[in-house]
SEDOFI-775126 format. One record per atom (N, C-alpha, C): residue in three letters; x, y, z. Coordinates in steps of 0.2 Angstrom, whole numbers, plus 5000, padded with zeros to 4 digits. Layout:
<nodes>
ALAXYZ...
</nodes>
This chain:
<nodes>
MET571248904945MET570548934942MET570148884939LYS570448844935LYS570048784932LYS569748744937LYS570148724942LYS569948684947LYS569348714951ILE569348774952ILE568848804956ILE568148804952THR568248814945THR567648814941THR567348744940LEU567848694940LEU567548624939LEU567148604945ILE567448634951ILE567048614957ILE566348644958ALA566348704955ALA565748744955ALA565248714951ILE565448684945ILE565048654940ILE564748594943THR565248554946THR565048494949THR564448504955ALA564648554958ALA564148564964ALA563448584961SER563448624956SER562848644953SER562448584950ALA562848544947ALA562548484944ALA562248444950MET562548434955MET562348394961MET561648424964LEU561748494964LEU561148524967LEU560548514962ILE560648524956ILE560048514951ILE559848444951THR560248394952THR560048324952THR559648314958ALA559848344964ALA559448334970ALA558848364970SER558848424966SER558148464966SER557748424961CYS557948384956CYS557548344952CYS557248284955GLY557648254960GLY557448194963GLY556848214968ASN556848274971ASN556348294976ASN555748314972SER555748334966SER555148354962SER554848294960SER555248244958SER554848174956SER554548144962LYS554848144968LYS554548124974LYS553848154975ASP553848224975ASP553248254976ASP552648244971ASP552848234965ASP552348214960ASP551948154961LYS552348104963LYS552148034965LYS551648044971ALA551848084975ALA551348084981ALA550648114979ILE550748164975ILE550148204973ILE549648154969ILE550048114965ILE549648064961ILE549348014965ASN549747994970ASN549447944974ASN548847974978ASP548948034980ASP548348064984ASP547748074980LYS547848084974LYS547248094969LYS546948034968LYS547347984967LYS547047914966LYS546647894972ALA546947904977ALA546647884984ALA545947924984ALA545947984982ALA545348024983ALA544848004978ILE545047984972ILE544647954967ILE544347894969GLU544747844972GLU544447784975GLU543947794980LYS544147844984LYS543647864990LYS542947884987LEU543047924982LEU542447954979LEU542047894976LYS542347854972LYS542047794969LYS541647754974SER542047744979SER541747704985SER541047734987GLU541147804989GLU540547834991GLU540047834986SER540247844979SER539747844974SER539347784974ALA539747724974ALA539347664974ALA538947654980LYS539147674986LYS538747674991LYS538047714990ASN538147774987ASN537647824986ASN537147794981GLU537447764976GLU537047734971GLU536547674974ALA536847634978ALA536447584981ALA535947614985GLU536047664989GLU535547694993GLU535047724989ILE535247754983ILE534747784978ILE534347734976LYS534647674974LYS534247624971LYS533747594976LYS533947594982LYS533547564987LYS532947614988LEU533047684988LEU532547734989LEU532047734983GLN532347724977GLN531947724971GLN531447664972THR531747604974THR531347544974THR530747554979GLU530947584985GLU530347594990GLU529847654987LEU530147704984LEU529747754981LEU529247724976GLU529547684971GLU529147654966GLU528547604969LYS528747574975LYS528247534978LYS527647574981LEU527947634984LEU527447674987LEU526947704981ASP527347724976ASP526947754970ASP526447704967SER526647644967SER526247594964SER525647574968ASN525747574975ASN525147564979ASN524647624979THR524947684978THR524547744977THR524147744971ALA524447724965ALA524147714959ALA523547664959ASN523747604962ASN523247554963ASN522647574967ALA522847614972ALA522247634977ALA521847684973ALA522147724969ALA521747774965ALA521247734960LYS521547674958LYS521147644953LYS520547604956ILE520547594962ILE519947554965ILE519347594966LYS518847574962LYS518247614962LYS517747594967LEU517347644970LEU516847634975LEU516247614972VAL515847564974VAL515247544971VAL514747524977SER514147524975SER513647494980SER513347434977ALA513147384981ALA512847324979ALA512247304983ALA511847264980ALA511247234983ALA511147164981THR510847124986THR510747054984THR510147044979VAL510247004974VAL509646994969VAL509146954973THR508546974973THR507946934976THR507446904972ILE507046864974ILE506546834970ILE505846864973GLN505446884968GLN504846914970GLN504346904964ASP503746924966ASP503146924961ASP503246984956PHE503246974950PHE503247024945PHE502547034942LYS502347094941LYS501747114938LYS501847174933HIS501547164927HIS501547214922HIS500847244921TYR500747304921TYR500147344920TYR500147384914ILE499547394911ILE499447444906ILE499147504909ASP499447554909ASP499247614912ASP498847664907LEU498247674908LEU497747714904LEU497347764907GLN497047814904GLN496647864906GLN495947844904GLY495447854908GLY494747844906GLY494347894910HIS493647874910HIS493247924914HIS492647884917VAL492347914922VAL491847884926VAL491147894922ASP490747834921ASP490147844918ASP489647804922ALA488947814920ALA488447784924ALA488147734919ASP487847684922ASP487547624918ASP486947654915ASN486547694919ASN485847714918ASN485847784916ILE485947804910ILE485947874908ILE485447874902SER484947924903SER484347924899SER484347994895TYR484347994889TYR484248054885TYR483548054883ILE483148104886ILE482448104885ILE482248134878SER481748094875SER481548124868SER480848104868PRO480448144863PRO479748134862PRO479548064859ARG479048034862ARG478847964859ARG478547974852GLY478348034850GLY478048044844GLY478448104840MET478048144837MET478448194833MET478648254838ALA479148294836ALA479348344840ALA478748394841GLY478748424846GLY478148474848GLY478348534852GLN477948584851GLN478048644855GLN477848634863VAL478348654867VAL478248644874VAL477748694877LYS477248664881LYS476748704884LYS476848714891ALA477248664894ALA477348664902ALA477948624903VAL478348644908VAL478948614910VAL478848594918TYR478948534919TYR478848504926TYR479448484930VAL480048504927VAL480648474930VAL481148534930ILE481648534935ILE482148584934ILE482848544935GLN483348574933GLN484048544933GLN484248524940GLY484448464941GLY484648444948GLY484148414952GLN483548414949GLN482948384953GLN482948304952ASN482848274958ASN482748194958ASN482048184955VAL482048134950VAL481448114947VAL481448034947LYS480848014946LYS480647944947LYS480447914940LYS480547854939LYS480247824932LYS479547834932GLY479347864926GLY478647874924GLY478347944926GLN478847984929GLN478648054931GLN478548094925LEU478048144925LEU477948184920LEU478448244920LEU478748254914LEU479348304914LEU479048364910LEU478748354904LEU478548404899LEU477848394897LYS477548444895LYS476848444892LYS476948484885LEU476848444880LEU476848474873LEU476148494870ASP476148534865ASP475548554862ASP475148494859ASP474548484862ASP474148424860ASP473548434856ALA473448504854ALA472848524851ALA472548474845ILE473048464841ILE472848424835ILE472748354837TYR473048324842TYR472948254845TYR472248254848GLN472048304851GLN471448314855GLN470848304849GLN470948344844GLN470448344839GLN470448274835GLN470948244834GLN470948174831GLN470648124836VAL470748134843VAL470348084847VAL469648104847THR469448164847THR468748184847THR468348154841ALA468748164835ALA468448144829ALA468348064829ALA468848034831ALA468847954831ALA468347934836ARG468247964841ARG467747944846ARG467047954843GLN466948014840GLN466248024836GLN466147974831GLN466647954827GLN466547904822GLN466347844825LEU466647824831LEU466547764834LEU465847764837GLU465547814840GLU464947814842GLU464447814836GLY464547844831GLY464147844825GLY464047764822ILE464647734822ILE464547664820ILE464247624825LYS464347634831LYS463947594836LYS463147604835THR462947664834THR462247684833THR462047644826GLN462347644821GLN462247614815GLN462147534816LEU462647514820LEU462647434821LEU462047414825SER461847464830SER461247444834SER460647444830PHE460547494825PHE460047494821PHE460047434816ALA460647414813ALA460647354809ALA460547294812LYS460647284819LYS460547224822LYS459747214823ASN459447274825ASN458747274826ASN458347254819ILE458647284813ILE458347264807ILE458447184806TYR459047164807TYR459147094806TYR458747044810GLN458647064817GLN458147024821GLN457447024818ARG457247084816ARG456547084813ARG456447044807GLN456947044802GLN456947004796GLN456946934798LYS457346914803LYS457446844806LYS456746824808ASN456446864812ASN455746844815ASN455246834809LEU455246884804LEU454746874799LEU454946814795TRP455546794794TRP455746734790TRP455546674793SER455546674800SER455346614804SER454546604803GLU454246664801GLU453446654800GLU453346644793GLY453846644789GLY453746634782GLY453546694778ILE453746754781ILE453646814778ILE454346844776GLY454346874770GLY454946904767GLY455346854763THR455946874761THR456346834757THR457046814760GLU457346764758GLU457946744761GLU458546804760VAL458446834754VAL458946884752VAL458946944757GLN458346964759GLN458247014764GLN458546994770LEU458546934772LEU458846914779LEU459546914778ILE459846884772ILE460546884772ILE460846954771SER460446994768SER460747064767SER460747104774ALA460247084778ALA460247114785ALA460847094789LYS460947024788LYS461446994792LYS462147024790ASN462247034783ASN462847064781ASN462947134783ASN462447174784ASN462547244786ASN462747244793VAL462547194797VAL462747184804VAL463447174805GLU463647124801GLU464347104801GLU464847154798ALA464647194793ALA465047244790ALA465147304796LEU464547314799LEU464647374804LEU465047344810GLU465047284812GLU465447264817GLU466147264815ASN466347254809ASN467047264807ASN467247334807GLN466747374805GLN466947444805GLN467047474812LEU466647444817LEU466647464824LEU467347444827LYS467547384825LYS468247364827LYS468747404825SER468747424818SER469247464815SER469247534818ALA468647564819ALA468547624822ALA468847624829GLY468747574833GLY468947564840GLY469747564840GLU470047534835GLU470747534835GLU471047604833GLN470647634828GLN470947704826GLN470847754832THR470347744836THR470247784842THR470747774847GLN470947704848GLN471547694852GLN472147724850VAL472347724844VAL472947754841VAL472947824842ALA472347864841ALA472247934842ALA472447944850VAL472147904854VAL472247914861VAL473047904863GLU473347854860GLU474047844861GLU474447904858GLN474247934853GLN474547994850GLN474448054855LEU473948054858LEU473748114863LEU474248104869LYS474348044871LYS474848034876LYS475548054875THR475748044868THR476448064867THR476548144868ALA476048184869ALA476148254871ALA476448254878ASN476348204882ASN476648204889ASN477248164889VAL477848204891VAL478448174891VAL478648154898TYR478848084899TYR478948054905TYR479648034906SER479948024912SER480547994913SER480547924913ASP481047894909ASP481047814909ASP481447784914VAL481847824918VAL482247794923VAL482247834930ASN482447804935ASN482547844941ASN483247884941GLY483247944944GLY483847974943GLY483848044945VAL484348084942VAL484348154943VAL484348194936ALA483948244936ALA483948284930ALA484648324929ASP485048294926ASP485748324925ASP485748374920ILE485348374915ILE485248424910ILE484548444909VAL484348504909VAL483648524907VAL483748594903ASN483748584897ASN483948634892ASN483348644888ILE482748664890ILE482148674887ILE481648724890ARG481348764887ARG480848814890ARG480248814886VAL479748834890VAL479048844887VAL479048884880GLY478748854875GLY478748894869GLY479248864864GLU479748834866GLU480248804862GLU480048734859THR480348714854THR480148644851THR480648594854PHE480248544857PHE480648484860PHE480748434855MET481348414854MET481448354849MET481948304852GLY482148324858GLY482648274862GLY483348284861MET483648284855MET484348304854MET484348354849THR484848404850THR484948454846THR485748454844GLN485948504840GLN486648504839GLN487048534845ALA486648564850ALA487048584856ALA487048524861GLY486748474860GLY486748414864GLY485948394866PRO485948354871PRO485248334874PRO484948394877GLN484248394876GLN483848444880GLN483648424887ILE483548354888ILE483448334895ILE483848264896LYS484248264901LYS484648204902LYS484548184909ILE484348124910ILE484248094917ILE484848044919VAL485148054924VAL485748014926VAL485547974932ASN485647914932ASN485647864938ASN486247844940THR486547864946THR487247844948THR487247794953SER486647754953SER486647694958SER487147644956THR487347634949THR487847594947THR488247634942LEU488947624944LEU489447664940LEU489947614937LYS490247644932LYS490847604928LYS491347654926VAL491947634924VAL492447674922VAL492547644915VAL492647694910VAL492647674903VAL493347704900THR493647664896THR494347684893THR494347654886SER494847684882SER494947664876SER495647634876VAL495747564874VAL496347524874VAL496647524867PRO497347544867PRO497647534860PRO497547464857GLU497547454851GLU497347394848GLU497947334849ASN498547354850ASN499047304851ASN498947264858TYR498547294862TYR498447254868TYR497847204868LEU497547204862LEU496847164861LEU496947094864THR497547054862THR497546984864THR497846984871ARG498047034875ARG498247034881ARG497747044887LEU497147074885LEU496647084889LEU496047044888HIS495647024893HIS495046984893HIS494547004898LYS493946984897LYS493446994902LYS493646964909GLY493647004914GLY493946974921GLY494646994923SER494947034918SER495647054920SER495647104925VAL496047094930VAL496047134936VAL496347214934VAL495947254937VAL496147324936VAL496047364942GLU496647404943GLU496647454949GLU496447524946ILE495947554949ILE495647614947ILE495747674952THR496047724950THR496147784954THR495747844951ILE495347874955ILE495047934953ILE495347994957PRO495848024954PRO496248074958PRO495848134961ASP495348164957ASP494948214960ASP494548204966ALA494348134967ALA493948114973ALA494448074978ASN495048074976ASN495548034980ASN495247964982LYS495047934977LYS494747864978LYS495147814974LYS495247754977LYS495547694974LYS495047634974VAL495047604969VAL494547544968VAL494947484965THR494847424967THR495047364963THR494447334960SER494447324954SER493947294950SER494147244945SER493747224940SER493947184935SER493547214929LEU493847194923LEU493447214917LEU492847174915SER492347214915SER491647184913SER491447184906VAL491747224902VAL491647234895VAL492347244891VAL492447204886VAL493047204882VAL492847204875SER492747264872SER492547264865SER493047224860GLN492747194855GLN493147154850GLN493247194844ALA492847254843ALA492947294837ALA493447354838ILE493747364833ILE494247424834ILE494047484831ASP494047544834ASP493847604832ASP494247624826LEU493947644821LEU494347664815LEU494747734816THR494447774820THR494747844822THR495347834827GLN495147804833GLN495647804838GLN496147744838ARG495947694834ARG496347634833ARG496347604840GLY495847594843GLY495847564850GLY495147524851PHE495047494857PHE494447464858PHE494247484865VAL493547474866VAL493247504873VAL493347444878ALA493547464884ALA493547424890ALA493147454896GLU492747414899GLU492347444905GLU492547404911ALA492447434917ALA492547404923ALA492047434928LYS491647394932LYS491147424936LYS491447444943ILE491147494946ILE491447524952ILE490847534957PRO490947534963PRO490347544968PRO490047614967ALA489447624969ALA489147694969ALA489447734974ASP489547794973ASP489847844978ASP489647914977PRO489347944982PRO489148014981PRO489748064978ALA490348044980ALA490848084978ALA491048074970LEU490848024967LEU490948014960LEU490448034955LYS490648064950LYS490148094945LYS490348074938PRO489848064934PRO490048044927PRO490448094924ASN490948064920ASN491448104916ASN492048124920GLN492048104927GLN492648124931GLN493248084928THR493848104928THR494448074925THR494648014930ALA494847964927ALA495047904930ALA495647874927VAL496047844932VAL496747814929VAL496647744931LEU496747704925LEU496747634926LEU497347594925HIS497547544929HIS498147504929HIS497847434928ILE497847414922ILE497547344920ILE498147294920LEU498047244924LEU498547194925LEU498447144918ASP499047144914ASP499047104908ASP499547054908TYR499947054914TYR500546994914TYR500746994921SER500846934923SER501146924930SER501546854930ALA502146864934ALA502546804934ALA502746794942PRO502446744945PRO502646734952PRO503346704953GLY503746724958GLY504346694959GLY504846714954ALA504846774952ALA505346794946ALA505946834949VAL506446834945VAL507046874947VAL506946944944VAL506946994949VAL506747064947VAL507247114950ILE507547154945ILE508047204947ILE507847274944PRO508247324946PRO508047394943PRO508247394936VAL507847424932VAL507947424925VAL508547464923ASN508747514927ASN509247564925ASN509947534925ILE510047484929ILE510747454929ILE510847404924VAL510347384920VAL510447344914VAL510847384908GLN511347354906GLN511747394901GLN511747354894SER511947384889SER511947344882SER512547354879ASP512747304875ASP513347314871ASP513147264864GLU513647254860GLU513547224854GLU513347154855THR513447124861THR513247054862THR512647044865GLY512347104868GLY511647094871GLY511647134878LYS511247114882LYS511147144889LYS511547114894TYR511747154899TYR512247134904TYR512147174910VAL512347144916VAL512447184922VAL513147164925TYR513347204930TYR513947184934TYR513747164941LEU514147104943LEU514147074949LEU514747084953LEU514747074959LEU515347064964LEU515546994965THR516246984964THR516446914965THR517146924968LYS517446864971LYS518146864974LYS518646844969GLY519146884968GLY519746864964GLY520146814967SER520646784963SER521146734966SER521546764971ASP521646824972ASP522046854977ASP521546874983GLY520946864983GLY520446874988GLY520146944988LYS520346984983LYS520047054982LYS519347044979THR518947104980THR518347104977THR518347134970VAL518147094965VAL518247114958VAL517547114955VAL517547144949VAL516947144945VAL516847084940LYS516247064940LYS516047014935LYS515547034930LYS515647024924LYS515147044919LYS514646984918GLN514046994919GLN513546944918GLN513046954913THR512946914908THR512446924902THR511846904905VAL511246944903VAL510646924905VAL510146924900SER509546894901SER509046894896SER508446924900ILE508146984897ILE507647014900ILE506947004898GLY506447014902GLY505746994900GLY505347064900GLU504847064904GLU504347124904GLU504747184908VAL504547244906VAL504747304910VAL504147344913TYR504147354919TYR503647404922TYR503947444927GLY503747504926GLY504047554931GLY504847554931ASP505047544937ASP505847554938ASP506147484938ASN505747424937ASN505947364937ASN505847324931VAL506347274930VAL506347224924VAL506347154927GLU506047114923GLU506047044924GLU506647014921ILE507046974924ILE507546934922ILE507346864920LYS507446844914LYS507246774912LYS507746724912ALA508446754911ALA508946704912ALA509646744913GLY510046714917GLY510746744919GLY510746764926LEU510246764930LEU510246774937LEU509746724940LYS509946704946LYS509546654949LYS509346674956GLY509546734958GLY509446754965GLY510046744970GLY510146794974GLY510646784979GLY511346814977GLU511446834970GLU512046864968GLU512046934971GLN512646964971GLN512847034973GLN512847074967LEU512347114966LEU512247154960LEU512447224962ILE512947254957ILE513147324958ILE512547364956THR512347404960THR511847454959THR512047524958GLU512547544961GLU512847614960GLU513547614959GLY513747654954GLY514447654952GLY514647604947TYR514147584943TYR514247534938TYR514447554932GLN514447624931GLN514647654925GLN515447644924ALA515647634918ALA516347624916ALA516747574919LEU516347524922LEU516747464925LEU516947414919TYR517447364921TYR517647314917TYR517747254920GLU517747194917GLU517847134920GLU518447124923GLY518447104930GLY519047094934GLY519247154937GLN518947214937GLN519147274940GLN519047264947VAL519647284951VAL519547284958VAL519147344961VAL518647334965VAL518247384968VAL518147374975SER517947434978SER517747434985SER517047444986VAL516747404991VAL516047414992VAL515847464997VAL515447514996VAL515247555001VAL514647535004LYS514647525011LYS514147495015LYS513547545016
</nodes>
């Protein structure tokens, strides 16, 4: 019985030992499999990481090109040219006539008895325009002439007496005092006759002042007088008769006093009369040296040819040339920019890599007229000037030029 039990125990032990040996062998296989799987995954991971890195590099390159492409700004450019630069003073004036006459009485104002002219009528120099009341003048002329005739009669009688006294004196009759007295009477009456003649002439001239004549050839632009009214020439309402001669015309303007030293007689002026659609090139014929206290300016005039389409007081636009610079560098004024260092523009140039880049160029400006500015220094001509898209550029920026 003991032998059978021992055999059974031994058999069980051997079975257990065999079972433990098989289990240890299976665990090692599993571990080895897992290790192999891990190594495989690591290998695949390294390969994936390399592929990912490659893809990332390519992506970054593509993204960088896209970003750089987005940063390239489109601009337009033009070649800087050399041309004549001119600066004008732009003013408004009016057309005027050289010969404008405001008719007035030569003597005292008088009541109108007759009007011989109507508005718009052509008149000639010396033509009778008005007849004033001359009753008093007529009386003065009549009285002066009567006085003159009386003196003439007295003088004739005095001469007769003197001749008689002279004849008697030559025969020894009478006294020397009588002869001298007769002679003095003649001389006194002769002086009176001369004075009376002058007074008569004055009375006649005063009578003539009752006739109002035109002193120029022209057109009766204003006739503001009627029979029975008092003619005095000029009233608070303006002239009563105005004669305009448009055979010689001029344009008149007031120039601000700060231009006094820039203008002179002979300065070229381009004149435009908008209402008549006329353009004339002339020169200043008058430049006043006195400054008007009210307008703070001085008067300038330029003659223009006579034209039926032009009328006095028409509006005129004057472009007076006050500065010129032949062979100057001229660019659009709107592309000149400013910073704390002064004025500058942007030019196109080639970078070290051959790309088109921006160059900031400092300039010194001169006169400005219209859309253009004169460049005194900084540009010589021939440069490629950025004319559009110049806003927010910077030195060295890559740009693309739009043709």
